[in-house]
C-alpha positions as a Markdown table, in Angstrom:
| # | Residue | x | y | z |
|---|---|---|---|---|
| 1 | Unk | 269.5 | 24.4 | 122.5 |
| 2 | Unk | 269.0 | 28.1 | 123.2 |
| 3 | Unk | 266.4 | 30.6 | 122.3 |
| 4 | Unk | 264.9 | 30.7 | 118.8 |
| 5 | Unk | 262.4 | 33.0 | 117.1 |
| 6 | Unk | 259.2 | 31.6 | 115.7 |
| 7 | Unk | 260.8 | 31.7 | 112.2 |
| 8 | Unk | 263.9 | 29.9 | 113.5 |
| 9 | Unk | 261.8 | 27.2 | 115.1 |
| 10 | Unk | 259.7 | 26.7 | 111.9 |
| 11 | Unk | 263.0 | 26.2 | 110.0 |
| 12 | Unk | 264.2 | 23.6 | 112.6 |
| 13 | Unk | 260.9 | 21.7 | 112.3 |
| 14 | Unk | 261.0 | 21.9 | 108.5 |
| 15 | Unk | 264.6 | 20.6 | 108.6 |
| 16 | Unk | 263.6 | 17.6 | 110.8 |
| 17 | Unk | 260.7 | 16.8 | 108.5 |
| 18 | Unk | 262.9 | 17.1 | 105.4 |
| 19 | Unk | 265.5 | 14.8 | 106.9 |
| 20 | Unk | 262.8 | 12.4 | 108.3 |
| 21 | Unk | 264.4 | 12.8 | 111.7 |
| 22 | Unk | 261.4 | 12.0 | 113.9 |
| 23 | Unk | 263.6 | 11.5 | 117.0 |
| 24 | Unk | 265.0 | 15.0 | 116.8 |
| 25 | Unk | 261.6 | 16.4 | 116.0 |
| 26 | Unk | 260.1 | 14.9 | 119.2 |
| 27 | Unk | 262.9 | 16.3 | 121.3 |
| 28 | Unk | 262.5 | 19.9 | 120.0 |
| 29 | Unk | 259.6 | 21.0 | 122.3 |
| 30 | Unk | 261.6 | 20.1 | 125.4 |
| 31 | Unk | 264.9 | 21.5 | 124.0 |
| 32 | Unk | 263.3 | 24.9 | 123.1 |
| 33 | Unk | 262.0 | 27.7 | 125.4 |
| 34 | Unk | 258.9 | 27.9 | 123.2 |
| 35 | Unk | 257.3 | 25.7 | 120.6 |
| 36 | Unk | 254.6 | 27.6 | 118.7 |
| 37 | Unk | 251.3 | 26.3 | 117.7 |
| 38 | Unk | 252.1 | 26.4 | 114.0 |
| 39 | Unk | 255.1 | 24.1 | 114.7 |
| 40 | Unk | 252.9 | 21.7 | 116.8 |
| 41 | Unk | 250.4 | 21.4 | 114.0 |
| 42 | Unk | 253.0 | 20.9 | 111.3 |
| 43 | Unk | 254.7 | 18.2 | 113.5 |
| 44 | Unk | 251.4 | 16.5 | 114.1 |
| 45 | Unk | 250.6 | 16.4 | 110.4 |
| 46 | Unk | 254.0 | 15.0 | 109.6 |
| 47 | Unk | 253.7 | 12.3 | 112.3 |
| 48 | Unk | 250.4 | 11.2 | 110.9 |
| 49 | Unk | 251.8 | 10.8 | 107.4 |
| 50 | Unk | 255.3 | 9.5 | 108.1 |
| 51 | Unk | 256.2 | 5.8 | 107.9 |
| 52 | Unk | 256.0 | 4.1 | 111.3 |
| 53 | Unk | 259.6 | 2.7 | 111.2 |
| 54 | Unk | 260.9 | 6.3 | 111.4 |
| 55 | Unk | 259.6 | 6.6 | 114.9 |
| 56 | Unk | 262.2 | 5.3 | 117.3 |
| 57 | Unk | 260.5 | 4.0 | 120.5 |
| 58 | Unk | 263.2 | 1.6 | 121.7 |
| 59 | Unk | 263.9 | 3.6 | 124.9 |
| 60 | Unk | 260.3 | 4.6 | 125.5 |
| 61 | Unk | 257.8 | 3.1 | 128.0 |
| 62 | Unk | 255.0 | 2.5 | 125.4 |
| 63 | Unk | 252.8 | 1.0 | 128.1 |
| 64 | Unk | 252.7 | 4.4 | 129.8 |
| 65 | Unk | 252.1 | 6.2 | 126.5 |
| 66 | Unk | 249.4 | 3.8 | 125.4 |
| 67 | Unk | 247.8 | 2.5 | 128.7 |
| 68 | Unk | 244.7 | 1.3 | 126.8 |
| 69 | Unk | 246.8 | -1.7 | 125.5 |
| 70 | Unk | 246.7 | -3.2 | 129.0 |
| 71 | Unk | 242.9 | -3.3 | 128.6 |
| 72 | Unk | 243.2 | -4.9 | 125.2 |
| 73 | Unk | 241.6 | -1.8 | 123.6 |
| 74 | Unk | 242.6 | -1.0 | 120.0 |
| 75 | Unk | 243.2 | 2.6 | 118.9 |
| 76 | Unk | 242.8 | 4.0 | 115.4 |
| 77 | Unk | 246.6 | 4.4 | 115.1 |
| 78 | Unk | 249.6 | 2.2 | 115.8 |
| 79 | Unk | 251.3 | 2.3 | 119.2 |
| 80 | Unk | 254.3 | 4.2 | 117.9 |
| 81 | Unk | 252.2 | 6.8 | 116.3 |
| 82 | Unk | 250.1 | 7.2 | 119.4 |
| 83 | Unk | 253.2 | 7.7 | 121.4 |
| 84 | Unk | 254.6 | 10.3 | 119.1 |
| 85 | Unk | 251.3 | 12.2 | 118.7 |
| 86 | Unk | 250.7 | 12.2 | 122.4 |
| 87 | Unk | 254.0 | 14.0 | 122.9 |
| 88 | Unk | 252.9 | 16.8 | 120.5 |
| 89 | Unk | 249.3 | 16.9 | 121.8 |
| 90 | Unk | 250.6 | 17.4 | 125.3 |
| 91 | Unk | 252.5 | 20.6 | 124.4 |
| 92 | Unk | 251.2 | 23.9 | 125.8 |
| 93 | Unk | 249.3 | 26.1 | 123.5 |
| 94 | Unk | 246.8 | 28.9 | 123.2 |
| 95 | Unk | 243.4 | 27.6 | 121.9 |
| 96 | Unk | 243.0 | 30.7 | 119.7 |
| 97 | Unk | 246.5 | 30.3 | 118.1 |
| 98 | Unk | 246.0 | 26.6 | 117.7 |
| 99 | Unk | 242.8 | 27.1 | 115.9 |
| 100 | Unk | 244.5 | 29.6 | 113.5 |
| 101 | Unk | 247.4 | 27.2 | 112.9 |
| 102 | Unk | 245.0 | 24.2 | 112.4 |
| 103 | Unk | 243.7 | 25.8 | 109.3 |
| 104 | Unk | 246.9 | 24.8 | 107.5 |
| 105 | Unk | 246.3 | 21.1 | 108.3 |
| 106 | Unk | 245.2 | 19.0 | 105.4 |
| 107 | Unk | 241.6 | 17.7 | 105.6 |
| 108 | Unk | 242.7 | 14.1 | 105.5 |
| 109 | Unk | 244.8 | 14.6 | 108.6 |
| 110 | Unk | 242.0 | 16.5 | 110.3 |
| 111 | Unk | 239.8 | 13.5 | 109.9 |
| 112 | Unk | 242.5 | 11.1 | 111.2 |
| 113 | Unk | 243.2 | 13.4 | 114.1 |
| 114 | Unk | 239.5 | 13.8 | 114.9 |
| 115 | Unk | 239.2 | 10.0 | 115.0 |
| 116 | Unk | 242.2 | 9.7 | 117.3 |
| 117 | Unk | 241.0 | 12.5 | 119.6 |
| 118 | Unk | 237.6 | 10.9 | 119.7 |
| 119 | Unk | 239.3 | 7.7 | 120.8 |
| 120 | Unk | 241.2 | 9.5 | 123.6 |
| 121 | Unk | 237.9 | 11.1 | 124.6 |
| 122 | Unk | 235.9 | 7.9 | 124.8 |
| 123 | Unk | 238.7 | 5.9 | 126.4 |
| 124 | Unk | 239.6 | 8.4 | 129.1 |
| 125 | Unk | 238.2 | 7.3 | 132.5 |
| 126 | Unk | 235.8 | 9.7 | 134.2 |
| 127 | Unk | 238.5 | 10.6 | 136.7 |
| 128 | Unk | 241.7 | 10.1 | 134.7 |
| 129 | Unk | 244.9 | 9.4 | 136.6 |
| 130 | Unk | 247.7 | 11.9 | 136.0 |
| 131 | Unk | 249.9 | 10.6 | 133.2 |
| 132 | Unk | 252.6 | 12.9 | 131.7 |
| 133 | Unk | 252.7 | 10.7 | 128.6 |
| 134 | Unk | 249.1 | 11.5 | 127.7 |
| 135 | Unk | 247.5 | 14.9 | 126.8 |
| 136 | Unk | 245.1 | 16.1 | 129.5 |
| 137 | Unk | 241.4 | 15.7 | 128.8 |
| 138 | Unk | 241.0 | 19.5 | 128.6 |
| 139 | Unk | 243.6 | 19.7 | 125.9 |
| 140 | Unk | 242.0 | 16.9 | 123.9 |
| 141 | Unk | 238.8 | 18.9 | 123.9 |
| 142 | Unk | 240.7 | 22.1 | 123.0 |
| 143 | Unk | 242.3 | 20.2 | 120.0 |
| 144 | Unk | 238.9 | 19.0 | 118.9 |
| 145 | Unk | 237.5 | 22.5 | 119.1 |
| 146 | Unk | 240.4 | 23.9 | 117.1 |
| 147 | Unk | 240.0 | 21.3 | 114.4 |
| 148 | Unk | 236.2 | 21.6 | 114.1 |
| 149 | Unk | 236.2 | 25.4 | 114.2 |
| 150 | Unk | 239.0 | 25.7 | 111.7 |
| 151 | Unk | 237.6 | 23.2 | 109.2 |
| 152 | Unk | 233.9 | 23.8 | 109.8 |
| 153 | Unk | 232.9 | 24.3 | 106.2 |
| 154 | Unk | 234.7 | 21.2 | 105.0 |
| 155 | Unk | 233.3 | 19.0 | 107.9 |
| 156 | Unk | 229.7 | 20.0 | 107.2 |
| 157 | Unk | 230.0 | 19.2 | 103.5 |
| 158 | Unk | 232.2 | 16.1 | 103.5 |
| 159 | Unk | 230.4 | 12.7 | 103.4 |
| 160 | Unk | 233.4 | 11.0 | 105.0 |
| 161 | Unk | 233.2 | 13.3 | 108.0 |
| 162 | Unk | 229.6 | 12.4 | 108.8 |
| 163 | Unk | 230.4 | 9.3 | 111.0 |
| 164 | Unk | 233.1 | 10.9 | 113.1 |
| 165 | Unk | 231.1 | 14.1 | 113.7 |
| 166 | Unk | 228.1 | 12.0 | 114.8 |
| 167 | Unk | 230.3 | 9.8 | 117.1 |
| 168 | Unk | 231.9 | 12.9 | 118.6 |
| 169 | Unk | 228.4 | 14.4 | 119.2 |
| 170 | Unk | 227.2 | 11.3 | 120.9 |
| 171 | Unk | 230.4 | 11.1 | 123.1 |
| 172 | Unk | 230.2 | 14.7 | 124.1 |
| 173 | Unk | 226.5 | 14.4 | 124.9 |
| 174 | Unk | 227.3 | 11.3 | 127.1 |
| 175 | Unk | 230.1 | 13.2 | 128.9 |
| 176 | Unk | 227.8 | 16.2 | 129.5 |
| 177 | Unk | 225.1 | 14.0 | 130.8 |
| 178 | Unk | 227.6 | 12.3 | 133.1 |
| 179 | Unk | 228.9 | 15.6 | 134.3 |
| 180 | Unk | 225.4 | 16.8 | 135.0 |
| 181 | Unk | 224.6 | 13.6 | 137.0 |
| 182 | Unk | 227.9 | 14.0 | 138.8 |
| 183 | Unk | 227.0 | 17.5 | 139.8 |
| 184 | Unk | 223.7 | 16.3 | 141.1 |
| 185 | Unk | 225.4 | 13.5 | 143.1 |
| 186 | Unk | 228.0 | 15.9 | 144.4 |
| 187 | Unk | 225.2 | 18.3 | 145.6 |
| 188 | Unk | 223.4 | 15.4 | 147.4 |
| 189 | Unk | 226.6 | 14.2 | 149.0 |
| 190 | Unk | 227.4 | 17.8 | 150.1 |
| 191 | Unk | 223.9 | 18.0 | 151.7 |
| 192 | Unk | 224.4 | 14.7 | 153.5 |
| 193 | Unk | 227.7 | 15.9 | 154.8 |
| 194 | Unk | 226.3 | 19.2 | 155.9 |
| 195 | Unk | 223.4 | 17.5 | 157.8 |
| 196 | Unk | 225.8 | 15.0 | 159.3 |
| 197 | Unk | 227.9 | 17.7 | 160.7 |
| 198 | Unk | 224.9 | 19.5 | 162.1 |
| 199 | Unk | 223.7 | 16.3 | 163.7 |
| 200 | Unk | 227.2 | 15.9 | 165.2 |
| 201 | Unk | 227.1 | 19.4 | 166.6 |
| 202 | Unk | 223.6 | 18.8 | 168.0 |
| 203 | Unk | 224.7 | 15.6 | 169.7 |
| 204 | Unk | 227.7 | 17.3 | 171.2 |
| 205 | Unk | 225.5 | 20.1 | 172.6 |
| 206 | Unk | 223.1 | 17.5 | 174.0 |
| 207 | Unk | 226.1 | 15.7 | 175.6 |
| 208 | Unk | 227.4 | 18.9 | 177.1 |
| 209 | Unk | 224.0 | 19.7 | 178.5 |
| 210 | Unk | 223.7 | 16.2 | 180.1 |
| 211 | Unk | 227.1 | 16.6 | 181.7 |
| 212 | Unk | 226.0 | 20.0 | 183.1 |
| 213 | Unk | 222.9 | 18.4 | 184.6 |
| 214 | Unk | 224.8 | 15.6 | 186.1 |
| 215 | Unk | 227.3 | 18.0 | 187.6 |
| 216 | Unk | 224.6 | 20.1 | 189.1 |
């Protein structure tokens, strides 16, 4: 599609949104050399609000985009919306620029996104398999950081934000605890491995010594 300036990309995104052309909107990030954070945020907000039948997923492997369905786990959003949002959430971004762009997102959409990101956070296995159809765990956390930081004042005052903030806090605490326990286990395993290697070297030296004695 060629190289566009930031303004040109914003106009393309606005055109897709005005026409209700979700299919074209979802292809833009791959077709362009750069897809700025403001365009990602605007696209995400539109995908949250748009009617589901506008999302064409006929030629998409939805099982790969929404692997939790195989486990009979329900997400806060429909399969099609999860697929479309995952495409946008997987785009590269600068956390700082994303936070700035996220200020323009409506608070209703912030709450919906927070719930969906919390779902991704809680569903994600401790050692997730690489899946190009899903945003990496690090990006999910960066998105949450951007939304919370950019809407901090609203989140602390809004009654309808209380539950999701509490759930996120519990989830992050659990992840931090798991990470801490994992580090402890990793340290123990490393020590076992180190001592095993030392024992192997010691046994080898003893074996060499015995051979020398026998040879003598």
